[in-house]
Backbone of each chain as ProteinMPNN parsed JSONL, in Angstrom:
{"seq_chain_A": "DGGITQSPKYLFRKEGQNVTLSCEQNLNHDAMYWYRQDPGQGLRLIYYSQIVNDFQKGDIAEGYSVSREKKESFPLTVTSAQKNPTAFYLCASSIDTSLYGYTFGSGTRLTVV", "coords_chain_A": {"N_chain_A": [[18.197, 3.307, -12.558], [14.949, 4.692, -11.623], [13.479, 4.811, -8.319], [12.406, 3.911, -5.059], [14.268, 3.726, -2.159], [14.357, 1.834, 0.694], [15.771, 1.508, 3.854], [17.097, 0.077, 7.066], [16.486, -3.351, 5.738], [15.937, -5.145, 7.526], [15.25, -4.623, 10.981], [16.006, -4.264, 14.454], [14.643, -3.416, 17.569], [15.444, -2.366, 20.814], [13.621, -2.304, 23.989], [12.489, 0.974, 24.938], [14.118, 2.239, 23.157], [14.811, 4.674, 20.44], [14.434, 4.436, 17.003], [15.343, 4.925, 13.617], [13.915, 4.846, 10.445], [15.055, 4.712, 7.062], [14.184, 6.439, 3.978], [14.596, 6.944, 0.638], [13.971, 8.67, -2.499], [14.334, 8.798, -6.031], [12.692, 9.769, -7.878], [11.657, 12.008, -8.257], [9.372, 12.804, -7.216], [6.662, 14.746, -5.592], [5.027, 14.091, -3.251], [5.206, 12.119, -0.466], [4.904, 9.098, 1.667], [4.229, 7.172, 4.713], [3.485, 4.031, 5.693], [2.042, 1.636, 7.801], [2.154, -2.033, 8.025], [0.303, -4.588, 9.262], [-0.227, -8.156, 10.016], [-3.171, -9.507, 8.259], [-4.453, -7.043, 8.321], [-5.366, -4.186, 6.498], [-3.043, -1.667, 4.894], [-1.928, 0.986, 7.021], [-2.061, 4.477, 7.433], [0.784, 6.399, 8.389], [2.245, 8.912, 8.369], [2.375, 11.596, 6.135], [3.605, 13.655, 3.455], [3.478, 16.472, 1.43], [5.079, 18.394, 0.295], [8.289, 19.748, 0.723], [9.523, 20.483, 3.959], [6.925, 20.412, 5.142], [4.537, 18.197, 6.621], [1.841, 15.926, 7.346], [-0.097, 14.297, 9.846], [-1.157, 11.015, 9.79], [-3.58, 8.296, 10.169], [-2.562, 6.791, 12.486], [-0.377, 8.218, 13.83], [0.595, 8.441, 16.411], [3.571, 8.126, 18.518], [5.295, 8.102, 16.527], [7.714, 9.858, 14.404], [8.585, 12.335, 11.857], [10.474, 13.782, 9.146], [11.062, 16.237, 6.711], [13.222, 17.46, 5.112], [14.629, 17.363, 2.64], [13.601, 16.948, -0.733], [13.952, 14.299, -1.789], [14.042, 12.7, 0.56], [12.498, 11.168, 3.488], [12.423, 10.257, 6.26], [11.576, 8.066, 8.967], [10.871, 7.952, 12.346], [10.591, 5.67, 15.048], [9.524, 6.028, 17.908], [10.196, 5.533, 21.708], [7.663, 5.967, 22.66], [5.912, 4.548, 21.08], [4.192, 1.789, 21.575], [3.691, -0.65, 20.433], [5.512, -1.494, 18.313], [6.335, -3.58, 16.437], [6.257, -4.383, 13.229], [5.753, -4.307, 9.68], [7.184, -1.81, 7.778], [6.268, 0.538, 5.184], [7.34, 2.669, 2.846], [6.124, 5.146, 0.418], [5.877, 6.976, -2.593], [4.404, 9.437, -4.76], [3.378, 11.356, -7.766], [1.627, 13.546, -7.266], [-1.131, 14.515, -5.643], [-2.23, 12.402, -6.504], [-3.708, 10.215, -8.857], [-2.454, 8.276, -10.114], [-1.351, 6.237, -8.742], [0.634, 4.859, -6.058], [4.192, 4.496, -5.762], [5.887, 2.085, -4.132], [8.46, 1.422, -1.736], [10.743, -1.275, -0.72], [10.251, -2.062, 1.744], [10.678, -2.109, 5.408], [11.344, -4.448, 8.099], [10.436, -4.152, 11.201], [11.286, -5.278, 14.459], [10.676, -5.808, 17.899], [12.941, -6.417, 20.514]], "CA_chain_A": [[16.842, 3.344, -12.557], [14.357, 5.355, -10.665], [12.75, 4.053, -7.431], [12.539, 4.059, -3.629], [15.14, 2.768, -1.524], [14.236, 1.781, 2.105], [16.912, 0.863, 4.694], [17.555, -1.335, 6.517], [15.503, -4.199, 5.421], [15.545, -5.618, 8.857], [15.877, -3.65, 12.239], [15.75, -4.855, 15.781], [14.794, -2.369, 18.486], [15.201, -2.777, 22.136], [12.561, -1.569, 24.718], [12.925, 2.286, 25.218], [15.003, 2.833, 22.01], [14.298, 5.363, 19.243], [14.917, 4.025, 15.877], [14.863, 5.713, 12.462], [13.785, 4.105, 9.129], [15.288, 5.578, 6.017], [13.283, 6.258, 2.812], [15.027, 7.865, -0.254], [13.324, 8.491, -3.802], [14.976, 9.603, -7.099], [11.696, 9.796, -8.897], [11.309, 13.476, -8.376], [7.826, 12.839, -6.744], [6.366, 15.617, -4.475], [4.503, 13.593, -2.174], [5.827, 10.784, 0.199], [4.108, 8.517, 2.571], [4.691, 6.135, 5.547], [2.413, 3.1, 6.189], [2.447, 0.34, 8.56], [1.26, -3.155, 7.501], [0.234, -5.781, 10.103], [-0.971, -9.384, 9.359], [-4.566, -9.494, 8.37], [-4.895, -5.684, 8.277], [-4.835, -3.253, 5.507], [-1.987, -0.594, 5.25], [-2.479, 2.137, 7.724], [-1.134, 5.597, 7.124], [1.283, 6.945, 9.663], [2.343, 10.323, 8.19], [2.562, 11.885, 4.66], [4.247, 14.941, 3.045], [3.129, 16.808, 0.035], [6.045, 19.341, -0.047], [9.508, 19.873, 1.566], [9.331, 21.094, 5.17], [5.664, 20.177, 5.538], [4.021, 16.932, 6.685], [0.632, 15.813, 8.099], [-0.367, 13.007, 10.542], [-2.164, 9.964, 9.293], [-4.473, 7.732, 11.179], [-1.901, 6.203, 13.479], [0.802, 8.913, 14.092], [1.121, 8.497, 17.734], [4.707, 7.239, 18.795], [6.158, 8.231, 15.444], [7.868, 11.282, 13.962], [9.103, 12.439, 10.565], [11.108, 15.141, 8.703], [11.126, 16.413, 5.154], [14.208, 18.513, 4.724], [14.898, 17.212, 1.232], [12.56, 16.362, -1.548], [14.108, 13.018, -2.029], [14.185, 11.96, 1.747], [11.433, 11.161, 4.182], [12.933, 9.391, 7.408], [10.511, 7.896, 9.897], [11.481, 7.756, 13.689], [9.767, 4.98, 15.925], [10.03, 6.63, 19.294], [9.837, 4.622, 22.628], [6.224, 6.036, 23.052], [5.07, 3.558, 20.204], [4.033, 0.642, 22.41], [3.57, -2.02, 19.574], [6.125, -1.186, 16.92], [6.583, -4.623, 15.509], [5.577, -4.475, 11.948], [6.378, -4.078, 8.364], [6.846, -0.428, 7.386], [6.242, 0.788, 3.718], [7.352, 4.142, 2.195], [5.674, 5.302, -0.966], [5.683, 8.258, -3.026], [3.56, 9.867, -5.774], [3.68, 12.586, -8.363], [1.255, 14.694, -6.539], [-2.22, 13.908, -5.025], [-2.131, 11.172, -7.386], [-4.427, 9.19, -9.242], [-1.55, 7.489, -10.694], [-0.994, 5.041, -7.933], [1.827, 5.096, -5.442], [5.397, 3.678, -5.963], [6.349, 1.628, -2.836], [9.838, 0.738, -1.43], [10.644, -2.838, -0.484], [9.841, -2.217, 3.3], [11.616, -2.446, 6.583], [10.606, -5.11, 8.999], [10.929, -3.84, 12.587], [11.107, -6.214, 15.559], [11.154, -5.374, 19.198], [13.588, -7.769, 21.205]], "C_chain_A": [[16.149, 3.981, -11.282], [13.546, 4.581, -9.708], [12.831, 4.6, -6.029], [13.229, 3.144, -2.894], [14.754, 2.992, 0.123], [15.395, 1.016, 2.762], [16.733, 1.104, 6.091], [16.373, -2.067, 6.274], [14.963, -4.812, 6.634], [15.992, -4.806, 10.113], [15.121, -4.219, 13.409], [15.738, -3.776, 16.787], [14.572, -2.977, 19.908], [14.153, -1.877, 22.776], [13.238, -0.243, 25.044], [13.812, 2.977, 24.29], [14.156, 3.513, 21.083], [14.952, 4.619, 18.098], [14.543, 4.779, 14.533], [15.053, 4.778, 11.137], [14.152, 5.2, 8.084], [14.477, 5.339, 4.837], [13.894, 7.415, 1.892], [14.391, 7.412, -1.689], [14.185, 9.318, -4.747], [14.068, 9.651, -8.188], [11.122, 11.101, -9.213], [9.72, 13.607, -7.936], [7.9, 13.861, -5.535], [5.989, 15.126, -3.303], [5.156, 12.186, -1.75], [4.952, 10.411, 1.322], [4.824, 7.438, 3.439], [3.494, 5.275, 5.925], [3.062, 2.073, 6.876], [1.452, -0.812, 8.176], [1.449, -4.388, 8.623], [-0.615, -7.025, 9.416], [-2.483, -9.195, 9.381], [-5.137, -8.025, 8.412], [-4.499, -4.902, 6.905], [-3.673, -2.164, 5.91], [-2.558, 0.472, 5.91], [-1.474, 3.21, 7.561], [-0.638, 6.192, 8.396], [1.443, 8.584, 9.443], [2.602, 10.349, 6.567], [2.921, 13.299, 4.503], [3.932, 15.236, 1.499], [4.388, 17.682, -0.511], [7.315, 19.338, 0.946], [9.047, 20.715, 2.705], [7.913, 21.202, 5.673], [5.163, 18.807, 5.577], [2.84, 17.039, 7.497], [0.564, 14.354, 8.66], [-1.431, 12.291, 9.732], [-3.096, 9.479, 10.34], [-3.678, 7.089, 12.383], [-0.474, 6.759, 13.875], [1.485, 8.871, 15.419], [2.227, 7.58, 18.022], [5.632, 7.448, 17.683], [6.385, 9.636, 15.132], [8.482, 11.337, 12.699], [9.673, 13.716, 10.32], [11.005, 15.017, 7.235], [11.997, 17.594, 4.835], [14.594, 18.479, 3.362], [13.7, 16.615, 0.61], [12.62, 14.81, -1.718], [14.117, 12.089, -0.685], [13.004, 12.216, 2.74], [11.551, 10.062, 5.277], [11.794, 9.178, 8.344], [11.201, 7.414, 11.452], [10.452, 7.069, 14.381], [10.342, 5.328, 17.179], [9.524, 5.424, 20.37], [8.384, 4.833, 23.011], [5.366, 5.146, 22.158], [5.176, 2.261, 20.937], [4.069, -0.733, 21.632], [4.137, -1.723, 18.294], [6.389, -2.232, 15.938], [5.776, -4.729, 14.326], [6.31, -4.263, 10.616], [6.007, -2.713, 7.85], [7.249, -0.187, 5.968], [6.306, 2.255, 3.556], [7.007, 4.225, 0.94], [5.887, 6.799, -1.266], [4.799, 8.283, -4.295], [3.803, 11.101, -6.446], [3.123, 13.73, -7.656], [0.125, 14.098, -5.621], [-2.804, 12.803, -5.63], [-3.125, 10.219, -7.691], [-3.744, 8.202, -10.132], [-1.114, 6.206, -9.955], [0.322, 5.382, -7.298], [3.01, 4.125, -5.85], [5.921, 3.426, -4.538], [7.956, 1.309, -2.996], [9.56, -0.642, -1.038], [10.314, -3.053, 0.992], [10.934, -2.321, 4.158], [10.596, -3.188, 7.562], [11.278, -4.804, 10.324], [10.527, -4.811, 13.641], [11.537, -5.623, 16.863], [11.711, -6.567, 20.107], [13.688, -7.361, 22.629]], "O_chain_A": [[16.605, 3.866, -10.145], [12.882, 3.662, -10.188], [13.316, 5.718, -5.855], [12.952, 1.945, -2.892], [14.836, 4.079, 0.696], [15.893, 0.016, 2.246], [16.27, 2.187, 6.449], [15.281, -1.564, 6.537], [13.758, -4.995, 6.807], [17.142, -4.37, 10.155], [13.941, -4.568, 13.403], [16.794, -3.159, 16.928], [13.752, -3.858, 20.166], [13.811, -0.829, 22.228], [14.418, -0.244, 25.394], [14.238, 4.11, 24.515], [13.001, 3.151, 20.859], [16.082, 4.178, 18.308], [13.399, 5.224, 14.431], [16.065, 4.139, 10.852], [13.71, 6.347, 8.141], [14.064, 4.203, 4.605], [13.787, 8.6, 2.206], [14.271, 6.242, -2.053], [14.702, 10.372, -4.378], [14.484, 9.591, -9.345], [10.334, 11.343, -10.128], [8.999, 14.508, -8.366], [8.81, 13.912, -4.707], [6.489, 15.587, -2.278], [5.538, 11.327, -2.544], [4.299, 11.274, 1.91], [5.835, 6.866, 3.032], [2.532, 5.821, 6.464], [4.211, 1.661, 6.716], [0.24, -0.652, 8.033], [2.501, -5.001, 8.807], [-1.447, -6.906, 8.516], [-3.036, -8.772, 10.397], [-6.355, -7.906, 8.547], [-3.407, -5.051, 6.358], [-3.44, -1.863, 7.081], [-3.616, 0.941, 5.492], [-0.263, 2.99, 7.544], [-1.384, 6.466, 9.335], [0.892, 9.404, 10.178], [2.944, 9.379, 5.889], [2.571, 14.112, 5.359], [4.093, 14.443, 0.572], [4.657, 17.64, -1.712], [7.133, 18.817, 2.047], [8.235, 21.614, 2.486], [7.667, 22.013, 6.566], [5.336, 18.157, 4.546], [2.68, 17.991, 8.26], [1.059, 13.389, 8.077], [-2.366, 12.831, 9.141], [-3.376, 10.185, 11.309], [-4.388, 6.88, 13.367], [0.454, 6.013, 14.187], [2.665, 9.177, 15.592], [2.052, 6.373, 17.856], [6.771, 7.001, 17.818], [5.585, 10.523, 15.429], [8.994, 10.271, 12.355], [9.476, 14.669, 11.073], [10.888, 13.954, 6.624], [11.524, 18.615, 4.337], [14.909, 19.55, 2.843], [12.901, 15.91, 1.228], [11.604, 14.117, -1.783], [14.191, 10.865, -0.801], [12.545, 13.354, 2.838], [10.849, 9.053, 5.211], [11.033, 10.13, 8.517], [12.024, 6.5, 11.501], [9.368, 7.649, 14.444], [11.479, 4.994, 17.511], [8.696, 4.565, 20.065], [7.842, 3.941, 23.665], [4.179, 4.99, 22.442], [6.251, 1.661, 20.905], [4.437, -1.777, 22.17], [3.447, -1.679, 17.276], [6.639, -1.954, 14.765], [4.627, -5.16, 14.42], [7.522, -4.047, 10.631], [4.858, -2.405, 7.533], [8.329, -0.579, 5.527], [5.461, 3.003, 4.047], [7.525, 3.406, 0.182], [6.039, 7.67, -0.409], [4.487, 7.222, -4.836], [4.415, 11.968, -5.822], [3.79, 14.734, -7.403], [0.453, 13.196, -4.85], [-3.863, 12.324, -5.224], [-3.428, 9.392, -6.831], [-4.378, 7.395, -10.812], [-0.585, 5.259, -10.537], [1.1, 6.123, -7.898], [2.729, 2.997, -6.255], [6.333, 4.346, -3.832], [8.55, 1.031, -4.038], [8.435, -1.139, -1.004], [10.119, -4.196, 1.406], [12.056, -2.596, 3.732], [9.451, -2.821, 7.825], [12.445, -5.114, 10.566], [9.342, -5.143, 13.66], [12.602, -5.015, 16.966], [11.012, -7.541, 20.387], [14.141, -8.143, 23.465]]}, "seq_chain_B": "EDQVTQSPEALRLQEGESSSLNCSYTVSGLRGLFWYRQDPGKGPEFLFTLYSAGEEKEKERLKATLTKKESFLHITAPKPEDSATYLCAVQAGGNNNDMRFGAGTRLTVKP", "coords_chain_B": {"N_chain_B": [[-17.573, 6.685, 7.723], [-14.79, 5.959, 5.449], [-14.41, 2.769, 3.872], [-12.91, -0.231, 3.09], [-13.322, -3.596, 1.783], [-12.075, -6.619, 1.273], [-12.488, -9.765, -0.422], [-12.028, -13.335, -1.312], [-10.23, -13.924, 1.86], [-8.275, -15.683, 1.463], [-7.271, -17.495, -1.474], [-6.965, -20.457, -3.27], [-5.884, -21.655, -6.243], [-5.948, -24.138, -9.029], [-3.358, -24.234, -11.477], [-4.438, -22.456, -14.483], [-6.937, -22.589, -13.817], [-9.618, -20.249, -13.836], [-10.67, -17.277, -11.967], [-12.183, -14.951, -9.595], [-11.454, -11.941, -7.587], [-12.641, -10.073, -5.15], [-13.529, -6.648, -4.287], [-15.119, -4.651, -2.04], [-16.401, -1.332, -1.475], [-17.055, 1.605, 0.57], [-17.245, 4.733, 0.082], [-17.07, 8.415, 0.375], [-17.566, 9.901, -2.42], [-15.842, 8.761, -4.695], [-12.707, 9.02, -6.067], [-10.635, 7.515, -7.256], [-10.008, 3.958, -7.761], [-7.693, 1.504, -6.831], [-5.535, -1.171, -7.744], [-3.167, -3.436, -6.444], [-0.169, -5.529, -6.451], [1.415, -7.543, -4.191], [4.206, -9.201, -3.33], [5.631, -11.717, -1.115], [7.386, -10.094, 1.604], [7.936, -7.949, 0.206], [7.23, -4.492, -1.189], [4.243, -3.214, -2.215], [3.101, -3.491, -5.762], [2.009, -1.36, -8.202], [-0.814, -1.899, -10.162], [-3.326, -1.341, -11.475], [-5.499, 1.627, -12.002], [-8.891, 2.555, -11.553], [-11.446, 4.747, -12.446], [-14.223, 5.357, -12.823], [-17.589, 3.93, -12.708], [-18.117, 1.039, -14.593], [-15.855, 1.177, -15.985], [-13.05, -0.731, -17.346], [-9.828, -2.432, -16.99], [-7.006, -3.877, -18.473], [-4.333, -6.341, -18.064], [-2.208, -8.477, -19.05], [-2.852, -11.495, -17.837], [-4.814, -10.549, -16.09], [-7.846, -8.727, -15.429], [-9.385, -5.913, -14.221], [-12.4, -4.662, -13.044], [-15.008, -2.037, -12.44], [-17.747, -1.115, -10.337], [-20.399, 0.641, -8.941], [-20.325, -0.043, -6.183], [-18.31, -1.993, -5.887], [-15.233, -3.685, -6.927], [-13.916, -5.828, -9.337], [-11.262, -8.251, -9.578], [-10.339, -10.024, -12.13], [-8.976, -13.16, -12.832], [-7.538, -14.85, -15.51], [-6.933, -18.014, -16.515], [-4.752, -18.786, -14.675], [-1.245, -18.494, -13.555], [1.417, -20.208, -11.821], [3.167, -18.105, -11.22], [1.653, -15.876, -10.591], [0.896, -16.024, -8.173], [0.411, -14.276, -5.21], [-0.05, -11.68, -2.886], [-3.026, -9.62, -3.498], [-3.846, -6.342, -3.291], [-6.462, -3.927, -2.753], [-7.433, -0.497, -3.035], [-8.724, 2.598, -2.167], [-9.324, 5.999, -3.071], [-10.788, 8.856, -1.865], [-12.981, 11.663, -2.464], [-12.802, 13.75, -0.828], [-10.307, 14.097, 0.434], [-7.12, 14.61, -0.492], [-4.994, 12.978, -0.009], [-5.403, 10.406, 1.183], [-5.472, 7.445, 0.957], [-7.217, 4.582, 1.212], [-6.745, 1.145, 2.194], [-7.568, -2.077, 1.627], [-7.483, -5.25, 3.339], [-6.314, -7.239, 1.803], [-6.091, -10.023, -0.545], [-4.816, -13.316, -0.565], [-3.441, -14.961, -2.926], [-2.844, -18.122, -4.236], [-1.433, -20.208, -6.628], [-1.505, -23.261, -7.739], [0.709, -25.585, -9.416]], "CA_chain_B": [[-15.989, 6.341, 7.435], [-14.497, 5.077, 4.163], [-14.127, 1.248, 4.215], [-12.521, -1.283, 1.886], [-13.259, -4.855, 2.337], [-11.671, -7.623, 0.179], [-12.792, -11.237, -0.347], [-11.866, -13.928, 0.01], [-8.932, -13.572, 2.465], [-7.329, -16.414, 0.741], [-7.67, -18.301, -2.557], [-6.062, -21.488, -3.87], [-6.359, -22.189, -7.619], [-4.978, -24.858, -9.777], [-3.021, -23.55, -12.76], [-5.366, -22.574, -15.552], [-8.508, -22.33, -13.187], [-9.889, -18.82, -13.741], [-11.48, -16.908, -10.759], [-12.349, -13.435, -9.435], [-11.281, -11.399, -6.473], [-13.774, -8.923, -4.888], [-13.205, -5.59, -3.317], [-16.248, -3.784, -1.869], [-15.946, -0.134, -0.97], [-17.884, 2.518, 1.027], [-16.402, 6.097, 0.295], [-17.848, 9.538, 0.005], [-17.021, 10.639, -3.53], [-14.772, 8.082, -5.212], [-11.796, 9.591, -7.015], [-9.992, 6.338, -7.971], [-9.818, 2.671, -7.004], [-6.511, 1.109, -7.246], [-5.197, -2.597, -7.391], [-1.716, -3.459, -6.409], [0.197, -6.787, -6.263], [2.393, -7.517, -3.299], [5.0, -10.33, -3.05], [6.073, -11.755, 0.352], [8.512, -9.359, 2.101], [8.234, -6.753, -0.692], [6.364, -3.48, -1.234], [3.206, -3.48, -3.239], [3.423, -3.056, -7.003], [0.894, -0.755, -8.785], [-1.414, -2.628, -11.253], [-4.469, -0.474, -12.112], [-6.33, 2.577, -11.528], [-10.251, 2.652, -12.126], [-12.061, 5.946, -12.032], [-15.705, 5.38, -12.898], [-18.247, 2.562, -12.84], [-18.134, 0.56, -16.053], [-14.544, 1.102, -16.49], [-12.177, -1.971, -17.198], [-8.357, -2.287, -17.379], [-6.34, -5.358, -18.633], [-2.881, -6.503, -18.115], [-1.798, -9.927, -19.279], [-3.987, -12.419, -17.391], [-5.576, -9.782, -15.232], [-8.793, -7.764, -15.793], [-10.122, -5.207, -13.309], [-13.627, -3.989, -13.411], [-15.596, -1.202, -11.457], [-19.089, -0.792, -10.372], [-20.51, 1.828, -7.782], [-20.025, -0.471, -4.812], [-17.263, -2.74, -5.784], [-14.329, -3.885, -7.875], [-13.438, -7.358, -9.3], [-9.914, -8.525, -10.223], [-10.422, -11.211, -12.842], [-7.663, -13.831, -13.128], [-7.954, -15.854, -16.487], [-5.985, -19.167, -16.827], [-3.548, -18.239, -13.807], [0.008, -19.359, -13.714], [2.003, -20.162, -10.548], [3.879, -16.882, -10.981], [0.525, -15.019, -10.317], [0.775, -16.186, -6.686], [0.85, -13.116, -4.563], [-1.293, -10.932, -2.314], [-3.556, -8.544, -4.274], [-4.423, -5.349, -2.512], [-7.365, -2.977, -3.295], [-7.28, 0.666, -2.345], [-9.789, 3.681, -2.804], [-8.916, 7.452, -2.748], [-11.985, 9.579, -1.747], [-12.858, 12.979, -3.039], [-12.643, 14.703, 0.101], [-8.961, 14.036, 1.014], [-6.233, 14.127, -1.444], [-3.785, 12.01, 0.391], [-5.885, 9.368, 2.103], [-5.804, 6.187, 0.088], [-7.524, 3.482, 2.123], [-6.475, 0.021, 1.676], [-8.027, -3.357, 2.042], [-6.521, -6.4, 3.755], [-5.793, -8.099, 0.703], [-6.483, -11.351, -0.826], [-3.608, -14.065, -0.713], [-3.622, -15.904, -3.987], [-1.837, -19.254, -4.385], [-1.724, -20.89, -7.914], [-0.694, -24.657, -7.695], [1.085, -25.983, -10.803]], "C_chain_B": [[-15.892, 5.614, 6.271], [-13.934, 3.761, 4.613], [-13.892, 0.638, 2.901], [-12.563, -2.598, 2.361], [-13.003, -5.787, 1.099], [-12.083, -9.064, 0.568], [-12.465, -12.096, -1.558], [-10.532, -13.499, 0.501], [-7.901, -14.361, 1.775], [-8.041, -17.2, -0.292], [-6.806, -19.176, -3.157], [-6.736, -21.929, -5.137], [-5.398, -23.203, -8.178], [-4.676, -23.982, -11.042], [-3.978, -23.724, -13.9], [-6.834, -22.393, -15.075], [-8.677, -20.743, -12.942], [-10.684, -18.557, -12.549], [-11.46, -15.443, -10.618], [-12.08, -13.087, -7.914], [-12.153, -10.155, -6.283], [-13.043, -7.855, -3.836], [-14.437, -4.578, -3.083], [-15.852, -2.444, -1.068], [-17.145, 0.751, -0.509], [-17.086, 3.878, 1.071], [-17.449, 7.106, -0.088], [-17.196, 10.29, -1.222], [-15.836, 9.87, -4.078], [-13.927, 8.807, -6.283], [-11.124, 8.544, -7.834], [-10.041, 5.177, -7.041], [-8.592, 1.923, -7.623], [-6.175, -0.34, -6.836], [-3.558, -2.545, -7.494], [-1.48, -4.907, -6.106], [1.381, -6.822, -5.161], [3.072, -8.968, -3.021], [5.402, -10.497, -1.663], [7.375, -11.092, 0.589], [8.858, -8.295, 1.0], [7.028, -5.75, -0.551], [5.429, -3.721, -2.492], [3.629, -2.771, -4.602], [2.152, -2.5, -7.668], [0.415, -1.593, -10.08], [-2.351, -1.759, -12.045], [-4.935, 0.546, -11.385], [-7.817, 2.506, -12.333], [-10.831, 3.992, -11.567], [-13.569, 6.054, -12.096], [-16.293, 3.998, -13.128], [-18.449, 2.285, -14.33], [-16.856, 0.445, -16.66], [-13.858, -0.28, -16.418], [-10.801, -1.864, -17.644], [-7.895, -3.721, -17.447], [-4.999, -5.245, -18.6], [-2.51, -7.98, -18.072], [-2.975, -10.73, -18.874], [-5.063, -11.735, -16.381], [-6.541, -8.783, -15.926], [-9.533, -7.248, -14.625], [-11.447, -4.416, -13.876], [-14.127, -3.184, -12.155], [-17.026, -1.099, -11.515], [-19.23, 0.267, -9.217], [-20.348, 1.353, -6.507], [-18.776, -1.274, -4.664], [-16.381, -3.015, -6.965], [-14.163, -5.288, -7.921], [-12.006, -7.305, -10.028], [-10.136, -9.969, -10.851], [-9.238, -11.806, -13.317], [-7.919, -15.035, -14.235], [-6.585, -16.773, -16.634], [-4.694, -18.701, -15.846], [-2.387, -19.156, -13.972], [0.633, -19.306, -12.168], [2.655, -18.801, -10.139], [2.845, -15.733, -10.628], [0.322, -15.226, -8.779], [1.171, -14.973, -6.137], [-0.37, -12.669, -3.76], [-1.688, -9.854, -3.084], [-4.335, -7.523, -3.147], [-5.319, -4.269, -3.264], [-7.196, -1.78, -2.339], [-8.191, 1.675, -2.905], [-9.217, 5.089, -2.224], [-10.281, 8.184, -2.94], [-11.866, 11.033, -2.237], [-12.45, 14.066, -2.089], [-11.179, 15.072, 0.633], [-7.993, 13.561, -0.013], [-5.155, 13.074, -1.263], [-4.247, 10.886, 1.437], [-6.344, 8.304, 1.217], [-6.053, 5.145, 1.22], [-7.378, 2.159, 1.423], [-7.167, -1.176, 2.432], [-7.127, -4.297, 2.564], [-5.88, -7.209, 2.967], [-6.43, -9.476, 0.546], [-5.14, -12.097, -1.333], [-3.972, -15.107, -1.832], [-2.6, -16.927, -4.128], [-2.341, -20.063, -5.602], [-0.862, -22.202, -7.932], [-0.537, -25.031, -9.239], [0.195, -27.61, -11.099]], "O_chain_B": [[-16.709, 4.738, 5.99], [-13.139, 3.643, 5.546], [-14.493, 0.896, 1.858], [-11.877, -2.854, 3.35], [-13.664, -5.693, 0.065], [-12.019, -9.473, 1.728], [-12.603, -11.65, -2.697], [-9.765, -12.84, -0.2], [-6.802, -13.879, 1.501], [-9.206, -17.565, -0.129], [-5.785, -18.672, -3.626], [-7.853, -22.445, -5.185], [-4.204, -23.179, -7.88], [-5.48, -23.205, -11.556], [-4.331, -24.836, -14.293], [-7.76, -22.1, -15.831], [-8.06, -20.097, -12.095], [-11.359, -19.47, -12.072], [-10.816, -14.737, -11.395], [-12.453, -13.88, -7.05], [-12.334, -9.333, -7.181], [-12.274, -8.103, -2.907], [-14.687, -3.741, -3.951], [-15.068, -2.493, -0.121], [-18.195, 0.666, -1.146], [-16.338, 4.111, 2.02], [-18.475, 6.829, -0.709], [-16.382, 11.195, -1.038], [-14.746, 10.408, -3.887], [-14.466, 9.162, -7.331], [-11.053, 8.692, -9.054], [-10.101, 5.287, -5.816], [-8.525, 1.759, -8.841], [-6.482, -0.73, -5.709], [-2.866, -1.898, -8.281], [-2.38, -5.558, -5.575], [2.312, -6.039, -5.349], [2.383, -9.831, -2.479], [5.531, -9.48, -0.983], [8.371, -11.402, -0.064], [9.995, -7.828, 0.933], [6.006, -6.051, 0.064], [5.772, -4.284, -3.531], [4.313, -1.749, -4.647], [1.187, -3.263, -7.67], [1.233, -1.912, -10.943], [-2.11, -1.501, -13.224], [-4.845, 0.487, -10.158], [-7.874, 2.415, -13.56], [-10.707, 4.295, -10.38], [-14.117, 6.887, -11.374], [-15.658, 3.071, -13.632], [-18.86, 3.116, -15.139], [-16.665, -0.23, -17.672], [-14.098, -0.973, -15.43], [-10.573, -1.216, -18.665], [-8.277, -4.604, -16.679], [-4.429, -4.237, -19.018], [-2.544, -8.592, -17.005], [-4.021, -10.655, -19.518], [-6.035, -12.357, -15.954], [-6.153, -8.088, -16.865], [-10.281, -8.015, -14.019], [-11.495, -3.731, -14.898], [-13.791, -3.511, -11.017], [-17.578, -0.999, -12.611], [-18.234, 0.692, -8.629], [-20.217, 2.188, -5.612], [-18.183, -1.325, -3.586], [-16.774, -2.575, -8.045], [-14.217, -5.988, -6.909], [-11.693, -6.476, -10.883], [-10.112, -10.971, -10.136], [-8.49, -11.206, -14.088], [-8.456, -16.08, -13.868], [-5.451, -16.333, -16.822], [-3.68, -18.267, -16.393], [-2.456, -20.305, -14.408], [0.312, -18.39, -11.411], [2.696, -18.411, -8.972], [3.323, -14.626, -10.379], [-0.491, -14.493, -8.215], [2.252, -14.517, -6.508], [-1.49, -13.159, -3.903], [-0.806, -9.063, -3.418], [-5.204, -7.876, -2.35], [-4.909, -3.778, -4.316], [-6.902, -1.903, -1.151], [-8.439, 1.621, -4.11], [-8.744, 5.215, -1.094], [-10.857, 8.142, -4.027], [-10.761, 11.551, -2.399], [-11.874, 15.096, -2.439], [-10.918, 16.151, 1.165], [-7.959, 12.392, -0.397], [-4.575, 12.458, -2.157], [-3.541, 10.539, 2.383], [-7.494, 8.276, 0.776], [-5.183, 4.891, 2.054], [-7.783, 1.991, 0.272], [-7.293, -1.213, 3.656], [-5.944, -4.177, 2.245], [-4.927, -7.879, 3.363], [-7.178, -9.973, 1.389], [-4.468, -11.669, -2.272], [-4.761, -16.022, -1.594], [-1.43, -16.545, -4.137], [-3.478, -20.534, -5.63], [0.353, -22.168, -8.124], [-1.395, -24.847, -10.102], [0.316, -28.192, -12.177]]}, "name": "protein", "num_of_chains": 2, "seq": "DGGITQSPKYLFRKEGQNVTLSCEQNLNHDAMYWYRQDPGQGLRLIYYSQIVNDFQKGDIAEGYSVSREKKESFPLTVTSAQKNPTAFYLCASSIDTSLYGYTFGSGTRLTVVEDQVTQSPEALRLQEGESSSLNCSYTVSGLRGLFWYRQDPGKGPEFLFTLYSAGEEKEKERLKATLTKKESFLHITAPKPEDSATYLCAVQAGGNNNDMRFGAGTRLTVKP"}
């Protein structure tokens, strides 16, 4: 079955550590996105990519980095510069600039310990 | 600035008690309005896209409608399995990759 796989489901980060969240899709979608979800707030866009080797900052890119070396993969690194990283992170993909809606992964819950 | 506001924040219904969820939006040039369903600890699941005022879409017990300022998600005779958070999002004409999400309405349906 086609879909988006995010791993790990749960991740614990120590202060000062960088961690990388994985996102893989087999839907042959061109566009991929990373969102952050906090209680009581709407999803906020971190980064997005329309094609391989190209990506753009979203509203809250500070303290995060991404790469898009393959069409199927869009990993997100949460760096030590992100001061409040505890959140639920969602990866999504779409056919293009999409009025068809996004397909989301099942999310990664990141907690700072 | 584009904004999406959903109300109420939370809604508790008895099984079979119909109701509506609201999504008010302010965008410059609406390209599409989207409804998603999100279960706890999971990613949102796409439900509908609405493109223009007056449009309606239906799926089982759900019907989404759109005006120039808001969208409603009507739930007819809900069942406990309809319990979830429902998210509304809008995509504006000026930016192809900027989908703005509301904070969601958490629906609980009691048997």
